[in-house]
N, C-alpha and C positions, 0 to 999 in steps of 0.2 A: 887274381891271387893264385900262386902255385898250389897244386894239389896238396903237397905236404904241409904248407902253411894253413890251408883250409881245414885239413884234418886236425892239425894241432889246435886251431881255433875252435873247431867243433868239439874236440876232446875237452878243451878248457871250459867251454860253455857248459858241456854236459856235467863236468865235475862241479862247476858252480851251482848249476840247477839242482844237482843231487845234494850238495851241501845245504842249499837253501831249503829243500824239502825236508831234510833231516832236522834242520833247525826248528821248523814249525810243526813237526809231528806232535799231535796233541797227546797229553797224558790220558790214561783211561778215565780218570775222574772228569777231566774237561770234556772228553767225548760223551760221557754219560750225561753231563750237564746240558750239552748242546742237543742231545737226543731227547732229553726230558722237555726242554723248551720247544723243540720241533713238534713233539707229540702233543703238547698242549695246543699249539697253533693248528695243527692238522685236525685235532678233535673239535676245536671251536669253529674253524673257518671252512673245513672240508678240504679234501685233498686237491681238487681241481682249482679251488680259489686261492690256495696257499702258494706263495712265491718264496724263492730262496731269500729275496730281499726282506720279506716280512719276517721270516725266521731270524735272519741276521739282526734286524732291528730289535726284535724281542730279546735276542741274546746280547745286545749291546756291542755289536761288531759290524764291520763292513761286509757287504755281500761277497766281495772278492775274497775276503779272508775266510769266509765259511767254505769256499770251494777248496781251500787247502786241506780241510778236514773231510769233506764229502764231495763226491763229483757231481751229485744231482740230488734233487728232492726225492727221486725214486729210491736212491741208495739209503736215504734217511728213513723213509717209511718202511722200507724192506727190513732194515735192522731193528726198527721199533717193533714190528709185527713178529718177526722171527724170534726175537728175544722173549717176547711175551709167550708165544706158543711153545717154545722150548721149555720154559719154566712151568707152564700149565701142564704139559705132557709128562714132565718129570714127576709132578705131584700126582697126576692121574694114574700113571703107571705104578707108582708106589701103592696107591689105594687098590687098584685092580689086582695087583699081585700079592696082596696081604692075606688072601684067603678068608675074607669077611663074608658074612651072610648078605643076602640081597638088601635087606633094610639098612644094615650097617654100611654097606657100600654106597647106597644112595646118600645116607647121612654124611659120609666122608667126602663124597664127590661134591656135594653142595657146599660143604665147609671149605674144601680146597678151592672151589670156584670163587667164593667170597674173599678168600685170602688173595687170590690173583687179582680180583677187582681192586682190592686195597693196594696192592703193589703196582698194578699197571692200569689204573682207571682210564687214562687217556688212550692207551693202546687198545683197550677193550672197546672204547667208543669208536675208534678208527676202524677196528675190525668189523663192528656191527654196521657202520655206515658205508664202508668202502670195499669190503671183501668181494662182493659180487662184481663190482666194476674192475677191481685190480686183478682178480683171478683170471680174467680174460687175457692177461699178458703172461707170456711164458715165464717171466721172472718170478711171478707170484703164483705159479701152479701149485705150490705147497699149501696154499690156502684151501683149495678144493679138497685135497687129500686130508688135511687136518679136519675139515668139516665131516668127511666120511668116517674118519676114526672116532670123532666125537659122537656121532650118531650110533655107530656100532657099539661103543662102550656103554652108552645109556640104554639102548634097546636090549642089548644082551643082559644087562642087569635087571631090567624090568621083566623080560621074558623068564629069567631064572626065578624071579620072585613070584610070578604067577604060577609057574610049574611046581614050586615048593609050597604053595598055599600061603605065602607071606603077604602077597598082594591079591587083590580081588580077582576072582576068576573071570568076571565080566569086563575087566579092564582093557580098554583099547590102548595098547602100549604106545602106538605112534602118537595118539592124542596126548597121552600122559607125558611122553618125552617132550613134545612141543611145548606143553604147558610148563613143565619143569624148566626147560631151557629158557623160555621167554621170561618166566617169573624171576629166575635167578639173574640172568645177564642184563635185564633192563635196569637193574640196580645201579649199573655204571652211570646212568643218566642223572642220578641224584646223590649217590654216595660220595662222601668226601673223607679222605683219610684223617684220622685224628678226631673224628666226631664223637658223639655221645656213646655209640655202641661199637664194640669191636667186631671184626668180621665174624668171629666165632659166635658172638651173641646174636648177630643178625641171622646167621645161618640157623641157629637153634630156634629162633622165632619163626622163620620161614618154614622149617621142617615141622614144627608143631602144627602148622596149618595144612601143609601139603600132605603129610603122611596120613592124617585122618581121612583124607579123601581117597587114598589108594589102597589102604589096608582093609581087610575084612571087618565088617561091623559085628560086634558081639551081640548076642541076644539081649533083650532088655533086662532079663533077670541077671545076666552076667555083669551088666554095667552098673546095677544098683549096688550101693554099699551093703556089706553083710548085715550091718546093724538095721538096715531098713527092710531086709528080706524077711526076717522072722516075724515082725508085726504084721506084715502084709500076708504071710502064709497063715497066721493065726486068724486074721480077719476072714480070709477065704474059707477056712475050715468051719468057723462059727456060722458063716452065712450058709454053708452047705447043710449044717445040722438043723438050721432053722427052717429050711425050705419045706420039709414034710409037714411040719406043724402048720405052716401057713396054708398048705393045700387042704388041710382037714377043716379049716374054718369055713362056716357057711358063706 
């Protein structure tokens, strides 16, 4: 074939391929649907055990058709995790920049975490199971940096709370951070959107238990209702008056 004919044929084929790719470009809604399906499969089966064919089967399409939307399963899990982390950090940065006190910051961070579990439950499960393995690949280096940012945000809040007397002076902030982190994020293993409790209600219940453990304990007298303090004080005064008389008896 002459060079000019080969070039024209090549140009024609390129144009057809370009036209074909344009025709099958997914809408944003379809892309989100496919990523949501992929996230559920990755979360249930694990990253290594999941194949493109399995994701395509769950999406009701041929594996070859899925490749028109994503070039690999790595691309899919990358987009799933990066979308989740982008939204998480948008919420966290809004909290950290709001000028709240340490206790209020902890409350807001926990609440925001449960909202993200509600929106991205499968992505959270993938992150928990696969981030250590995936972060060894250059493509997923942002996972390690996100973990460092997460740790700095929490440790900084806890340190500020101890310094201001809002949290206990004897608090080991690293242990407290790990406890808070694990207590909150493990909820992705059982939480299902649309359940009996909203993310905000679950956060409130968790905080009522967690904050009692890290805030200073009031003296017993301060914890007693005022109505109970007066009778107790009167009883103590009466007992004190009666003691000399008891000592004078034979």
